[in-house]
C-alpha positions as MATLAB code, in Angstrom:
seq = 'XXXXXXXXXXXXXXXXXXXXXXXXXXXXXXXXXXXXXXXXXXXXXXXXXXXXXXXXXXXXXXXXXXXXXXXXXXXXXXXXXXXXXXXXXXXXXXXXXXXXXXXXXXXXXXXXXXXXXXXXXXXXXXXXXXXXXXXXXXXXXXXXXXXXXXXXXXXXXXXXXXXXXXXXXXXXXXXXXXXXXXXXXXXXXXXXXXXXXXXXXXXXXXXXXXXXXXXXXXXXXXXXXXXXXXXXXXXXXXXXXXXXXXXXXXXXXXXXXXXXXXXXXXXXXXXXXXXXXXXXXXXXXXXXXXXXXXXXXXXXXXXXXXXXXXXXXXXXXXXXXXXXXXXXXXXXXXXXXXXXXXXXXXXXXXXXXXXXXXXXXXXXXXXXXXXXXXXXXXXXXXXXXXXXXXXXXXXXXXXXXXXXXXXXXXXXXXXXXXXXXXXXXXXXXXXXXXXXXXXXXXXXXXXXXXXXXXXXXXXXXXXXXXXXXXXXXXXXXXXXXXXXXXXXXXXXXXXXXXXXXXXXXXXXXXXXXXXXXXXXXXXXXXXXXXXXXXXXXXXXXXXXXXXXXXXXXXXXXXXXXXXXXXXXXXXXXXXXXXXXXXXXXXXXXXXXXXXXXXXX';
ca = [
     123.107   73.185  121.677;
     121.153   75.722  119.606;
     117.377   75.581  119.935;
     117.090   75.574  116.142;
     119.816   74.876  113.602;
     118.962   75.296  109.899;
     121.429   74.044  107.296;
     121.334   74.562  103.514;
     117.548   75.106  103.275;
     116.456   75.305   99.628;
     112.846   75.832   98.503;
     111.536   75.917   94.926;
     108.129   76.946   93.584;
     106.957   74.990   90.548;
     104.426   76.133   87.964;
     103.629   75.676   84.289;
     106.165   78.391   83.472;
     108.979   76.519   85.213;
     110.393   76.730   88.710;
     111.542   79.632   90.880;
     114.116   79.275   93.641;
     112.600   81.185   96.571;
     115.180   80.105   99.183;
     118.705   79.105   98.162;
     120.965   77.366  100.693;
     119.984   79.321  103.808;
     121.760   78.396  107.066;
     121.426   79.902  110.548;
     121.110   79.065  114.243;
     118.992   80.495  117.033;
     119.617   79.904  120.735;
     117.152   79.760  123.607;
     115.989   83.201  124.673;
     117.603   84.896  121.650;
     115.971   87.254  119.146;
     117.188   86.641  115.593;
     115.858   89.092  113.004;
     115.593   88.148  109.326;
     115.666   91.338  107.256;
     115.097   91.855  103.550;
     112.754   93.209  100.932;
     109.554   91.554   99.717;
     110.459   88.469   97.719;
     113.741   87.902   99.557;
     112.526   84.576  101.008;
     112.000   85.633  104.634;
     108.451   84.355  105.066;
     109.020   81.277  102.877;
     111.873   80.278  105.202;
     109.636   80.432  108.279;
     106.701   78.670  106.592;
     109.003   75.850  105.474;
     110.022   75.222  109.090;
     106.405   74.669  110.129;
     105.307   72.699  107.048;
     102.948   75.498  105.962;
     104.133   75.894  102.359;
     101.485   75.628   99.656;
     101.796   72.165   98.177;
     102.431   70.840   95.572;
     103.593   74.179   94.128;
     106.210   74.666   96.859;
     108.820   71.988   97.373;
     111.723   71.708   99.823;
     114.629   70.575   97.655;
     117.265   70.172  100.356;
     118.279   71.083  103.881;
     117.821   70.188  107.538;
     116.182   72.049  110.441;
     117.212   70.428  113.739;
     114.945   71.527  116.591;
     115.151   70.656  120.287;
     111.513   69.720  120.927;
     110.223   69.137  124.448;
     107.928   66.357  123.208;
     109.861   64.801  120.336;
     113.429   65.464  121.422;
     116.018   66.498  118.836;
     114.166   66.296  115.537;
     114.514   67.454  111.935;
     111.399   69.542  111.211;
     111.495   69.306  107.418;
     110.606   65.586  106.869;
     107.987   65.415  109.677;
     104.513   64.137  108.860;
     101.454   66.326  109.382;
     100.575   64.445  112.599;
     104.089   65.004  113.985;
     104.028   68.675  112.991;
     100.751   69.087  114.903;
     102.654   68.170  118.074;
     105.273   70.840  117.361;
     103.032   73.693  116.184;
     101.575   75.630  119.053;
     103.379   73.553  121.686;
     107.047   74.065  120.797;
     106.824   76.648  117.991;
     104.168   79.312  117.521;
     103.731   81.902  114.793;
     102.351   85.423  114.632;
     101.240   86.057  111.068;
     101.624   89.365  109.279;
      97.949   90.271  108.879;
      95.910   89.605  112.044;
      92.572   90.386  110.357;
      92.966   87.501  107.920;
      94.535   85.220  110.563;
      91.616   85.458  112.994;
      88.305   83.741  112.219;
      85.750   86.544  111.693;
      82.778   84.442  112.890;
      84.319   83.396  116.225;
      84.959   85.602  119.237;
      88.561   86.430  120.088;
      88.340   84.584  123.388;
      86.959   81.408  121.857;
      89.816   81.240  119.345;
      92.423   81.327  122.121;
      90.417   78.837  124.223;
      90.370   76.526  121.197;
      94.179   76.643  120.999;
      94.515   75.914  124.717;
      92.140   72.929  124.554;
      94.091   71.548  121.595;
      97.580   71.906  123.067;
      97.056   71.591  126.849;
      95.166   69.411  129.345;
      93.082   72.329  130.674;
      89.320   72.027  131.032;
      87.060   74.472  129.188;
      86.567   76.595  132.321;
      90.305   76.624  133.079;
      91.056   77.542  129.469;
      88.694   80.542  129.699;
      90.409   81.751  132.881;
      93.840   81.247  131.290;
      92.740   83.209  128.204;
      91.754   86.163  130.383;
      95.209   85.953  131.998;
      96.883   85.880  128.569;
      94.871   88.925  127.438;
      95.975   90.714  130.603;
      99.629   89.803  129.959;
      99.195   91.074  126.386;
      98.063   94.404  127.901;
      94.678   94.305  126.198;
      92.239   96.814  127.685;
      89.178   95.250  129.355;
      90.256   91.615  128.790;
      86.808   90.227  129.662;
      85.224   92.480  127.041;
      87.804   91.559  124.378;
      87.153   87.883  125.196;
      83.560   88.293  123.983;
      84.387   90.597  121.045;
      84.681   89.600  117.397;
      87.830   90.568  115.437;
      86.068   93.348  113.498;
      85.072   95.026  116.767;
      88.628   95.743  117.922;
      91.523   97.751  116.476;
      94.461   96.435  114.448;
      96.847   96.707  117.386;
      94.403   94.835  119.630;
      93.979   92.083  117.024;
      97.750   91.715  116.891;
      97.834   91.336  120.698;
      95.153   88.652  120.506;
      97.400   86.832  118.018;
     100.350   87.165  120.401;
      98.250   85.848  123.306;
      97.209   82.857  121.169;
     100.811   82.220  120.098;
     102.027   82.271  123.724;
      99.160   80.134  125.045;
     101.257   76.949  125.365;
     104.463   78.844  126.251;
     106.428   77.752  123.170;
     110.202   77.602  123.085;
     110.290   79.467  119.739;
     108.048   82.296  118.554;
     108.103   83.181  114.838;
     106.879   86.746  114.316;
     106.264   87.523  110.622;
     106.071   91.320  110.154;
     104.084   91.716  113.417;
     104.274   95.534  113.410;
     103.823   96.349  109.693;
     101.461   99.320  109.145;
     100.869   99.785  112.895;
     101.053  103.225  114.515;
     104.364  104.037  116.198;
     102.801  104.021  119.673;
     101.073  100.662  119.096;
     104.268   99.300  117.516;
     106.276  100.338  120.573;
     103.803   98.504  122.855;
     103.934   95.342  120.706;
     107.750   95.333  120.760;
     107.756   95.834  124.533;
     105.250   92.994  124.910;
     107.461   90.617  122.908;
     110.473   91.663  125.028;
     108.503   91.027  128.234;
     107.353   87.576  127.084;
     110.897   86.682  126.073;
     112.219   87.722  129.478;
     109.433   85.994  131.448;
     109.318   82.684  129.565;
     112.783   82.510  127.994;
     111.184   82.261  124.553;
     113.427   82.554  121.498;
     112.066   84.839  118.762;
     112.576   84.622  114.996;
     111.573   88.166  114.024;
     110.869   88.722  110.308;
     110.640   92.317  109.097;
     111.709   94.853  106.478;
     111.826   97.689  109.041;
     115.384   98.167  110.264;
     114.263  100.632  112.939;
     112.240   97.887  114.592;
     115.210   95.497  114.315;
     117.401   97.963  116.213;
     114.885   97.958  119.065;
     114.509   94.216  119.570;
     117.108   91.984  117.874;
     120.280   90.358  119.213;
     121.498   89.172  115.813;
     120.497   90.027  112.235;
     120.309   87.849  109.127;
     120.103   89.872  105.880;
     118.462   88.106  102.902;
     118.269   89.018   99.230;
     116.611   86.892   96.532;
     116.575   83.799   98.706;
     120.198   84.057   99.815;
     121.828   85.155  103.056;
     124.178   88.000  102.148;
     125.252   89.056  105.660;
     124.709   88.165  109.291;
     126.071   89.441  112.592;
     125.182   91.126  115.871;
     122.750   94.021  115.732;
     125.443   96.505  116.791;
     127.923   95.266  114.156;
     125.336   95.418  111.361;
     124.277   98.964  112.211;
     127.737  100.400  112.843;
     129.865   98.433  110.381;
     127.801   96.830  107.578;
     129.971   94.868  105.151;
     127.715   93.981  102.245;
     126.594   96.698   99.786;
     122.959   95.500  100.036;
     122.994   95.960  103.814;
     124.519   99.407  103.406;
     121.769  100.295  100.953;
     118.994   99.136  103.285;
     120.419  101.201  106.132;
     120.915  104.327  104.035;
     117.509  104.490  102.346;
     115.481  104.887  105.553;
     114.297  108.457  106.205;
     115.654  109.880  109.439;
     114.342  112.607  111.693;
     117.708  114.354  111.779;
     118.155  114.695  108.002;
     116.865  117.727  106.114;
     115.313  117.846  102.642;
     117.754  115.629  100.718;
     117.255  112.909   98.140;
     117.066  109.461   99.704;
     119.647  106.920   98.530;
     118.306  103.641   97.135;
     119.788  100.150   97.203;
     120.822  100.415   93.545;
     123.211  103.242   94.489;
     125.323  100.768   96.454;
     125.418   97.690   94.266;
     125.130   96.150   90.832;
     123.096   93.043   90.014;
     124.167   90.563   87.366;
     121.846   88.464   85.195;
     121.737   85.715   87.828;
     120.674   88.125   90.570;
     124.042   88.109   92.355;
     125.092   91.300   94.100;
     128.417   93.036   93.659;
     129.680   96.257   95.189;
     129.872   99.220   92.862;
     133.303  100.223   91.697;
     134.722  103.289   93.375;
     134.047  102.883   97.068;
     130.775  100.975   96.807;
     129.064  103.722   94.854;
     128.182  105.838   97.878;
     127.533  109.482   97.036;
     128.354  112.310   99.478;
     124.719  112.298  100.608;
     124.821  108.550  101.295;
     128.134  108.870  103.115;
     126.657  111.597  105.303;
     123.670  109.391  106.111;
     125.887  106.475  107.072;
     127.942  108.820  109.262;
     124.765  109.955  110.981;
     124.033  106.331  111.832;
     127.363  105.960  113.612;
     127.477  109.344  115.343;
     124.844  109.768  118.038;
     125.696  113.452  118.518;
     124.334  114.384  115.087;
     120.960  112.711  115.586;
     119.697  115.793  117.443;
     120.302  118.270  114.614;
     117.273  119.511  112.717;
     118.055  121.557  109.595;
     115.256  124.038  108.896;
     113.926  124.139  105.325;
     113.122  127.397  103.592;
     109.391  127.813  103.059;
     108.835  127.635   99.277;
     105.965  130.145   99.280;
     105.960  133.900   99.676;
     103.750  135.701  102.153;
     101.880  137.349   99.269;
     100.679  134.023   97.845;
      97.041  133.065   98.237;
      96.310  129.518   99.428;
      95.506  126.861   96.864;
      93.251  125.146   99.418;
      91.553  126.687  102.453;
      89.736  124.469  104.943;
      87.502  126.298  107.399;
      85.814  124.637  110.402;
      85.398  121.318  108.582;
      83.260  118.731  110.361;
      82.570  115.108  109.463;
      80.224  113.341  111.903;
      79.067  109.742  111.631;
      75.745  108.841  113.331;
      75.493  105.998  115.818;
      72.104  104.320  115.618;
      70.530  101.859  118.043;
      68.111   99.426  116.502;
      67.178   99.115  112.849;
      64.631  101.938  112.530;
      65.648  104.255  115.354;
      67.185  107.673  114.875;
      70.786  108.524  115.567;
      71.335  108.853  119.303;
      74.881  110.212  119.125;
      77.665  110.948  116.660;
      81.299  110.018  116.153;
      83.172  113.254  115.485;
      85.724  111.917  113.018;
      86.727  115.439  111.915;
      85.881  118.170  114.385;
      86.236  121.890  113.522;
      89.428  121.490  111.452;
      90.938  124.533  109.705;
      94.175  124.873  107.720;
      95.608  126.220  104.438;
      97.760  124.623  101.739;
      99.812  126.829   99.404;
     100.917  126.078   95.858;
     104.053  123.974   95.523;
     104.325  122.865   99.138;
     103.884  119.528  100.882;
     101.766  119.548  104.025;
     102.125  116.435  106.163;
      99.141  115.161  108.163;
     100.197  112.728  110.898;
      98.428  110.886  113.687;
      97.450  107.435  114.851;
      94.816  105.187  113.278;
      91.349  106.456  114.070;
      92.399  110.087  114.518;
      90.485  111.165  111.382;
      93.346  111.595  108.854;
      91.872  109.491  106.059;
      88.355  110.819  106.665;
      89.700  114.362  106.371;
      91.522  113.544  103.118;
      88.427  111.910  101.616;
      86.214  114.798  102.731;
      88.440  117.277  100.880;
      87.687  115.407   97.646;
      84.009  114.898   98.594;
      84.446  111.111   98.592;
      83.050  111.426  102.120;
      80.413  114.119  102.482;
      81.304  116.776  105.089;
      78.763  117.575  107.798;
      79.650  121.277  107.951;
      82.419  123.708  107.083;
      83.979  125.100  103.911;
      86.547  123.628  101.478;
      87.794  126.477   99.303;
      89.814  125.298   96.297;
      91.084  128.362   94.414;
      88.223  130.293   96.018;
      85.468  127.802   95.051;
      83.673  126.040   97.909;
      83.829  122.352   96.969;
      81.509  121.432   99.838;
      78.587  123.158   98.077;
      79.298  122.309   94.424;
      76.591  120.364   92.556;
      77.609  116.891   91.392;
      78.163  117.899   87.749;
      80.445  120.815   88.563;
      82.266  118.777   91.211;
      83.035  116.059   88.672;
      84.560  118.651   86.365;
      86.681  120.179   89.155;
      87.934  116.750   90.251;
      90.370  116.901   87.360;
      92.373  119.356   89.467;
      92.797  117.200   92.590;
      93.532  113.481   92.813;
      94.044  110.774   95.433;
      96.759  108.105   95.746;
      95.261  105.338   97.873;
      97.005  103.435  100.653;
      96.766   99.942   99.152;
      98.096   99.743   95.564;
      96.799   96.177   95.284;
      93.159   97.143   95.911;
      93.382  100.472   94.036;
      93.875   98.899   90.592;
      91.219   96.916   88.709;
      92.708   93.446   88.121;
      90.612   93.082   84.922;
      92.236   96.098   83.236;
      95.709   96.335   81.785;
      97.935   99.037   83.224;
      97.485  101.113   80.078;
      93.693  100.913   80.345;
      93.788  101.869   84.040;
      95.809  105.017   83.310;
      93.756  105.786   80.191;
      90.431  105.589   82.048;
      90.488  109.076   83.677;
      91.464  110.630   80.318;
      88.511  108.936   78.645;
      86.048  109.766   81.446;
      86.914  113.476   81.374;
      87.330  113.633   77.607;
      90.810  115.161   77.672;
      94.126  114.349   76.046;
      93.010  114.511   72.412;
      92.081  111.511   70.271;
      92.704  107.868   71.164;
      96.224  107.808   69.733;
      97.185  110.981   71.593;
      95.749  109.582   74.829;
      97.791  106.383   74.440;
     100.898  108.462   73.811;
     100.107  110.326   77.038;
      99.862  106.965   78.885;
     103.310  105.916   77.645;
     104.705  109.303   78.667;
     103.251  108.889   82.170;
     104.804  105.424   82.503;
     108.202  106.872   81.610;
     107.638  109.716   84.089;
     107.198  107.278   87.001;
     110.161  105.131   85.917;
     108.369  102.228   84.213;
     109.007  100.890   80.711;
     106.454  101.373   77.958;
     105.798   97.627   77.692;
     104.088   97.849   81.105;
     101.112   99.270   79.210;
     100.055   95.811   78.000;
     100.523   93.994   81.308;
      98.122   93.503   84.220;
      98.580   94.840   87.740;
      99.192   91.391   89.283;
     102.394   91.146   87.222;
     104.018   93.996   89.173;
     105.517   94.368   92.649;
     103.978   96.565   95.348;
     106.316   99.449   94.620;
     105.647   99.227   90.876;
     101.890   99.188   91.491;
     102.175  102.326   93.578;
     104.056  103.969   90.699;
     101.170  102.986   88.403;
      98.699  104.578   90.842;
     100.797  107.757   90.835;
     100.833  107.743   87.010;
      97.054  107.452   86.997;
      96.766  110.347   89.466;
      99.005  112.456   87.185;
      97.006  111.688   84.032;
      94.757  114.752   84.377;
      97.616  117.072   85.397;
      96.145  117.859   88.854;
      97.158  120.824   90.992;
      96.755  118.935   94.296;
      97.382  115.263   95.125;
      96.273  113.704   98.415;
      98.633  110.816   99.287;
      96.847  108.595  101.823;
      99.437  106.330  103.511;
     100.867  105.779  100.037;
     104.159  104.205  101.240;
     103.159  102.674  104.594;
     103.346   99.019  103.525;
     106.291   99.278  101.118;
     109.834   98.011  101.675;
     112.240  100.722  102.791;
     114.133  100.625   99.478;
     110.926  100.809   97.403;
     109.604  103.480   99.762;
     112.712  105.573   99.097;
     112.147  105.294   95.341;
     108.491  106.392   95.626;
     109.324  109.311   97.951;
     112.059  110.490   95.587;
     109.611  110.218   92.686;
     106.992  112.328   94.483;
     109.566  115.018   95.241;
     110.826  114.980   91.637;
     107.276  115.422   90.344;
     106.682  118.245   92.793;
     109.790  120.045   91.564;
     109.235  119.411   87.844;
     105.441  119.783   87.599;
     104.717  122.141   90.495;
     102.370  119.669   92.203;
     101.065  120.371   95.717;
     100.695  117.469   98.193;
      98.677  116.689  101.278;
     100.760  113.778  102.588;
      98.830  111.610  105.077;
     100.914  109.138  107.084;
     101.445  107.610  110.504;
     105.211  107.305  109.882;
     106.760  110.406  111.398;
     110.159  109.820  109.804;
     108.563  109.817  106.344;
     106.488  112.891  107.204;
     109.641  114.695  108.394;
     111.415  113.922  105.108;
     108.531  114.899  102.824;
     106.850  117.841  104.527;
     107.375  121.595  104.461;
     104.695  122.057  107.092;
     103.148  119.575  109.467;
      99.675  119.073  110.953;
      99.352  116.723  113.943;
      95.864  115.246  114.351;
      94.330  113.553  117.380;
      90.691  112.573  117.982;
      89.435  114.565  115.034;
      91.244  117.802  115.864;
      94.490  119.463  114.758;
      96.456  119.682  118.008;
      99.701  121.132  116.617;
     100.945  122.656  113.369;
     103.966  124.501  112.034;
     107.123  124.085  109.919;
     108.104  120.408  109.933;
     111.577  120.993  111.356;
     110.203  123.128  114.205;
     107.511  120.616  115.151;
     110.049  117.789  115.319;
     112.745  119.798  117.086;
     110.445  121.488  119.600;
     107.107  119.637  119.919;
     104.696  121.590  122.088;
     101.696  119.291  122.498;
     102.005  116.193  124.752;
     100.499  114.033  121.988;
     103.211  115.097  119.520;
     105.872  114.420  122.154;
     104.397  110.959  122.725;
     104.483  110.143  119.000;
     108.100  111.230  118.667;
     109.168  109.293  121.773;
     107.695  106.073  120.321;
     109.760  106.157  117.096;
     112.260  103.254  116.991;
     115.855  104.444  117.281;
     118.887  102.999  115.490;
     121.309  105.185  117.424;
     124.360  102.934  118.088;
     124.656  104.223  121.672;
     121.065  103.217  122.361;
     121.557   99.809  120.722;
     124.681   99.199  122.830;
     122.822  100.178  126.014;
     119.922   97.839  125.202;
     122.249   94.919  124.421;
     124.153   95.506  127.661;
     120.916   95.612  129.630;
];
């Protein structure tokens, strides 16, 4: 019998405006020791499905309208999870089914040590004494490959990295050796090397304990690395399911084809990314239909799909032509830039040492090109980007923008020059003031700098910017919470364009977006570069995105640039061991590799 069998699960959310069907008749099975991946964009119903199984939906707004979820529990026997009382669910959660939530920082209690939180779970779900639970927690931290497990045991969540917090969550989830592990976006926004270690850890735990895994994600590259079967969801419905090899080599539904095609790939040169809308039409009810004329696939999309089924072509690296001439002078010159942060001991004592976040960094950016800056979290990428705009004060070095040293400009002159360079922040949710309408948010830089003419002309400029980033003019009167993540990022880009800057620093601007929305934003940035002549410094930890966007590439590690050169050359022939390590950790959807993993 399957470990879990879900039939016709339907979930509605009720509010004063009416009700929304978040999950509509979803059915699937998962066997012991199997990894089933649920794939789809934000809002497709992936997380709602998993929360419904554990009775974690927000009540009374969320309501399960129909369905069954038969689970083979060690304590309760064969039981339907959906009608269980809270007391009965407490026996299932943690013991039989555990969950790794998407954001470990908000899932861990900030005022309790990491070790205590795992000990608490063990005392609740097992018969261990407090001393035995502490010893078992150290063992779990060791199995989760946490460095210095005894030190992590005594550390608070804010004292460890994002990848380490995620491993603490995994250790807590595996404390009672559950039969089913639900992993909700466990690798979102993690570095490729940390992501690879997390995926390997989940594989090891599955092999050692025979744990089944329900893996929820929007990243198809990750799915190719870990899943046995795939369930594709769109707007609360299951549109396709099958083995991982079948889905990647022979997708049947146009939505699945779109998801596969819109991911940037290392082997593809500077082309426009397809989007899901290129493969399908959506009717008023949200139902998907294939486009007339072969599913709507363009020659570019067909070539991408062929690349996914032909492992021989994944090693080709087309070289782009450098858009600048050798006679051009750099738009931005960075010379020996340093950003040091002091470490102080005690409240009144002087700094005893320094963290060298940016250490003797030098590079140039020319007009009309995109320079990618890649590296893991903590390498100094964001600090470098903020230092260029003087949002973080540099310790030493020069930042020459059109020959003017920004590092030494007085505050008044710097404010005036800031019209010429802008920043698109990583989190579009935090970057917009929730108290301002979208129109007011875009209008604000025009008003602050006194440009764009009178009020009417400035408002006309706002509407023009909204059209430029693909939003309707009525968005001007709405608030940021009324938009999706991808739409919010478009609003942030419109705001950055308001002052017609010459340079835009994009700081992880697509890292948390769905692959289809990410493709739309990347295409938009390239369109704006071509039409308006904008220059980009593109900061990211996603090497596939950096490969697609960049003309030249800078690889950063521990505050230093360890490798640089044309993007195609760096990816085809990496010279530094750190660059080679980053490239080796990228998930692969090569069918030959998937087949080998499944066979193993």
